[in-house]
LUMMIVEX-314467 format. One line per 10 residues: number of its first residue (from 1); their letters; for each residue x, y, z of C-alpha. Coordinates in pm, whole numbers. Example, Ala and Ser with C-alpha at 12.3 -4.5 7.8 and 13.67 -1.06 7.14 Angstrom:
<pts>
1	as	1230,-450,780; 1367,-106,714
</pts>
This chain:
<pts>
1	xxxxxxxxxx	1,-7,1; 126,328,-82; 143,634,139; -136,799,-45; -381,522,-2; -251,492,363; -364,838,398; -705,790,266; -747,513,525; -645,704,825
11	xxxxxxxxxx	-857,1002,709; -1159,777,692; -1047,672,1060; -1037,1005,1163; -1366,1121,1033; -1526,826,1272; -1411,1029,1568; -1663,1317,1490; -1930,1096,1313; -1925,724,1456
21	xxxxxxxxxx	-2187,616,1206; -1891,598,960; -1735,314,1105; -1901,37,899; -1801,228,599; -1432,294,708; -1399,-95,840; -1539,-166,483; -1247,18,320; -1024,-167,538
31	xxxxxxxxxx	-1181,-486,452; -1164,-406,62; -777,-298,76; -650,-613,252; -929,-845,43; -1074,-975,342; -1398,-1161,434; -1508,-912,701; -1354,-660,987; -1516,-624,1314
41	xxxxxxxxxx	-1400,-399,1635; -1487,-596,1932; -1529,-457,2263; -1525,-736,2535; -1566,-722,2893; -1456,-1040,3042; -1613,-1134,3392; -1410,-1308,3681; -1593,-1628,3582; -1457,-1631,3224
51	xxxxxxxxxx	-1418,-1873,3066; -1734,-2028,3237; -1912,-1709,3147; -1890,-1581,2797; -1775,-1220,2788; -1981,-892,2716; -1942,-780,2381; -1997,-451,2162; -1914,-481,1791; -1931,-273,1475
61	xxxxxxxxxx	-1858,-475,1167; -1872,-463,800; -2177,-631,650; -2185,-1015,737; -2468,-1266,866; -2556,-1126,1192; -2677,-1468,1289; -2327,-1617,1270; -2200,-1293,1479; -2428,-1373,1761
71	xxxxxxxxxx	-2322,-1710,1731; -1977,-1647,1800; -2010,-1507,2154; -2089,-1846,2340; -1787,-2012,2135; -1520,-1742,2263; -1399,-1981,2553; -1335,-2257,2298; -1127,-2088,2008; -784,-2209,2004
81	xxxxxxxxxx	-535,-1983,2139; -766,-1721,2198; -621,-1637,2526; -306,-1571,2387; -438,-1356,2093; -644,-1148,2362; -302,-1099,2574; -103,-1017,2280; 104,-662,2301; -61,-338,2191
91	xxxxxxxxxx	-49,-269,1829; 61,-593,1760; -100,-798,1519; -145,-1201,1621; -301,-1431,1366; -483,-1770,1436; -257,-1988,1241; 54,-1801,1335; -39,-1965,1682; -179,-2325,1601
101	xxxxxxxxxx	-89,-2534,1296; -352,-2531,1026; -432,-2906,1022; -454,-2891,1415; -700,-2610,1400; -923,-2761,1140; -988,-3055,1380; -1095,-2805,1669; -1462,-2773,1781; -1458,-2417,1706
111	xxxxxxxxxx	-1348,-2446,1329; -1610,-2722,1286; -1912,-2506,1420; -1789,-2141,1304; -1514,-2140,1069; -1578,-2406,767; -1964,-2339,739; -1878,-1977,640; -1600,-2080,408; -1340,-1863,635
121	xxxxxxxxxx	-989,-1931,705; -792,-1742,937; -808,-1433,1178; -580,-1159,1250; -658,-978,1588; -507,-678,1730; -552,-524,2047; -651,-151,2024; -730,-97,2383; -605,-321,2657
131	xxxxxxxxxx	-688,-272,3020; -721,-512,3284; -1050,-709,3205; -1143,-501,2929; -1007,-524,2575; -1086,-352,2224; -975,-588,1950; -979,-516,1564; -1063,-896,1379; -958,-917,1027
141	xxxxxxxxxx	-1119,-1259,869; -1005,-1413,563; -1198,-1610,304; -1044,-1958,303; -952,-1898,-48; -711,-1628,41; -345,-1673,115; -188,-1664,460; -126,-1299,627; 203,-1158,496
151	xxxxxxxxxx	438,-937,698; 292,-648,468; -54,-714,610; 76,-720,951; 239,-383,918; -34,-230,740; -275,-357,1019; -9,-253,1314; 26,109,1133; -348,150,1126
161	xxxxxxxxxx	-454,55,1532; -291,389,1692; -516,582,1462; -820,343,1553; -752,377,1913; -725,764,1908; -1069,770,1690; -1234,535,1940; -1136,753,2233; -1231,1039,2069
171	xxxxxxxxxx	-1605,934,1941; -1645,742,2288; -1753,386,2093; -1770,216,2444; -1920,535,2580; -2264,711,2514; -2131,1047,2691; -2098,1216,2342; -2459,1080,2236; -2601,1216,2537
181	xxxxxxxxxx	-2435,1566,2477; -2575,1546,2143; -2926,1460,2242; -2956,1700,2519; -2769,1983,2360; -3071,2181,2252; -3216,2113,2598; -2912,2228,2776; -2879,2563,2620; -3227,2639,2695
191	xxxxxxxxxx	-3160,2615,3066; -3044,2939,3276; -2841,2702,3501; -2456,2714,3369; -2383,2386,3271; -2016,2258,3181; -1934,1899,3063; -1560,1856,3166; -1289,1611,3170; -960,1604,3376
201	xxxxxxxxxx	-801,1917,3501; -1099,2091,3391; -1073,2047,3034; -1354,2222,2856; -1559,1945,2650; -1889,2130,2616; -2085,2457,2763; -2427,2566,2719; -2526,2933,2649; -2539,3037,3015
211	xxxxxxxxxx	-2194,2887,3080; -2057,3091,2746; -2198,3404,2911; -2038,3328,3255; -1695,3260,3106; -1725,3583,2834; -1792,3760,3211; -1528,3576,3380; -1643,3661,3724; -1635,3369,3906
221	xxxxxxxxxx	-1490,3085,3673; -1266,3124,3384; -1099,2935,3114; -753,2956,2963; -620,2710,2691; -938,2514,2700; -959,2428,3083; -1178,2580,3352; -1029,2765,3640; -1168,2919,3983
231	xxxxxxxxxx	-1103,3300,3970; -1063,3315,4336; -680,3190,4429; -794,3026,4737; -1045,2801,4569; -827,2696,4252; -689,2381,4381; -997,2231,4538; -1164,2320,4219; -962,2102,4009
241	xxxxxxxxxx	-946,1838,4283; -1296,1804,4274; -1342,1777,3912; -1056,1527,3865; -1206,1318,4174; -1531,1301,3978; -1354,1213,3648; -1177,938,3811; -1260,569,3784; -1326,530,4151
251	xxxxxxxxxx	-1627,776,4229; -1592,656,4621; -1332,887,4649; -1547,1184,4563; -1710,1216,4891; -1851,1559,4964; -1572,1708,4690; -1761,1956,4468; -2086,1939,4569; -2179,2294,4684
261	xxxxxxxxxx	-1843,2498,4621; -1859,2860,4699; -1656,3042,4438; -1600,3417,4503; -1603,3635,4176; -1388,3971,4126; -1708,4177,4151; -1805,4042,4447; -2050,3774,4318; -2050,3411,4448
271	xxxxxxxxxx	-2126,3113,4222; -2200,2763,4380; -2064,2514,4187; -2204,2125,4205; -2006,1831,4015; -2167,1546,3913; -1984,1233,3761; -2110,1093,3445; -2094,773,3274; -1985,537,3586
281	xxxxxxxxxx	-1985,161,3438; -1726,-115,3381; -1786,-77,2998; -1661,291,3044; -1342,210,3221; -1216,72,2886; -1141,423,2831; -993,550,3162; -1098,867,3341; -1470,973,3243
291	xxxxxxxxxx	-1643,1304,3222; -1807,1507,3483; -2080,1768,3477; -2051,2132,3660; -2373,2286,3746; -2339,2625,3835; -2563,2911,3976; -2508,3252,4107; -2850,3311,4253; -2798,3444,4598
301	xxxxxxxxxx	-3048,3213,4746; -2861,2924,4632; -2549,2998,4852; -2515,2666,5081; -2459,2660,5457; -2072,2723,5528; -2068,2372,5628; -2160,2227,5310; -1892,2497,5142; -1604,2355,5366
311	xxxxxxxxxx	-1691,1996,5266; -1736,2087,4903; -1402,2223,4901; -1194,2008,5149; -1365,1651,5088; -1428,1658,5489; -1747,1484,5577; -2015,1714,5764; -1923,1599,6096; -1547,1666,6015
321	xxxxxxxxxx	-1644,2009,5844; -1864,2116,6167; -1561,2041,6407; -1317,2250,6192; -1586,2529,6158; -1612,2535,6539; -1200,2476,6579; -1176,2799,6329; -1442,3009,6526; -1212,2969,6810
331	xxxxxxxxxx	-1421,2694,7051; -1240,2504,7258; -1247,2139,7199; -1437,2034,7532; -1716,2253,7413; -1712,2125,7065; -1738,1773,7188; -2015,1873,7418; -2221,2037,7161; -2156,1753,6907
341	xxxxxxxxxx	-2275,1521,7182; -1962,1304,7154; -1670,1216,7368; -1321,1350,7373; -1179,1051,7239; -1416,1066,6945; -1357,1423,6883; -971,1349,6878; -1041,1106,6610; -1247,1304,6412
351	xxxxxxxxxx	-1005,1584,6454; -706,1339,6331; -925,1307,6007; -961,1638,5959; -551,1697,6011; -495,1423,5774; -746,1517,5502; -630,1888,5521; -273,1848,5557; -278,2079,5851
361	xxxxxxxxxx	-127,1997,6191; -256,2231,6416; -574,2424,6532; -412,2746,6422; -312,2627,6091; -671,2468,6072; -833,2795,6098; -639,2963,5887; -721,2677,5630; -1074,2732,5692
371	xxxxxxxxxx	-1110,3086,5685; -878,3138,5349; -1180,2990,5157; -1344,3354,5211; -1681,3162,5259; -1989,3362,5273; -2110,3414,5635; -2388,3165,5702; -2322,2899,5973; -2553,2647,6051
381	x	-2768,2598,6388
</pts>
């Protein structure tokens, strides 16, 4: 294949990043270039009970008999050397007949049940995504009349895979987030509340009309080089930390982070931001960190109690935040324990957790930590 033809294929692959409906046509172009029977892109999640339980599969494929494709899933565990293909290195093609002698392969149950009835011969698999129990594999299948895969075939497939992976991650083939955005975009634009869709480190993926207006004003939240940031220096780190936790694979670490952040602006305005994780599922972990939605309001009546604001900006639990606020207010520990209805021993445990989470080591430094957020004065009773 010459460079021009390769460039055309890569261009088709990248078109899929903005229009996933083009995957069938793009895979068909790869099929035709390599004179294959069919090409598929298979996402698999392997349960702990594999091989007794077959993997969950999501497939994009060139035109082929869907009954045969459906029949493949329960046969995965009996495919000769399938685990060797599954465990192959990223971007390195592995063919079925490169792992097992063809005569022996022809004797296998899988060949008799699935390969021979369709007039097929060999399969070249290549890992496009490879993470724990999730993999995305491109499979190129030949007719029995085609010669064995050549080194040139392997090189072409290997050259295409990094581009396939890039397009898959951009278009979210195994993640419905982008479709969700497109489906609700017109609705989100009509909402008065500010909505940002972000990824790690506040990378801005989408904003509605109200969000655009907030960024244009630049009072409480700004954007630079495509990343959101809190205008108030005291809140900048906590703002990014909340977003990153919401985008992480382990939502359990989110806790109170980002659940009502008070973000003071340059002009005395206060924005209240709530971060919400999106797309938490085993499937989506194939793509790494997920997206988060940030809902922001500047309505004066929306300012939460200081207890919630502190929790949102520090990750402290409500109990821990309540103790921290009392300490920052200058209350002695015995009074704090009495008002909280807990023993001094329990208070010390909570206080130890507060110090660990905030990185502070004394009551005076803790008070400075709490007060530096310049939160609105609205203490809970």
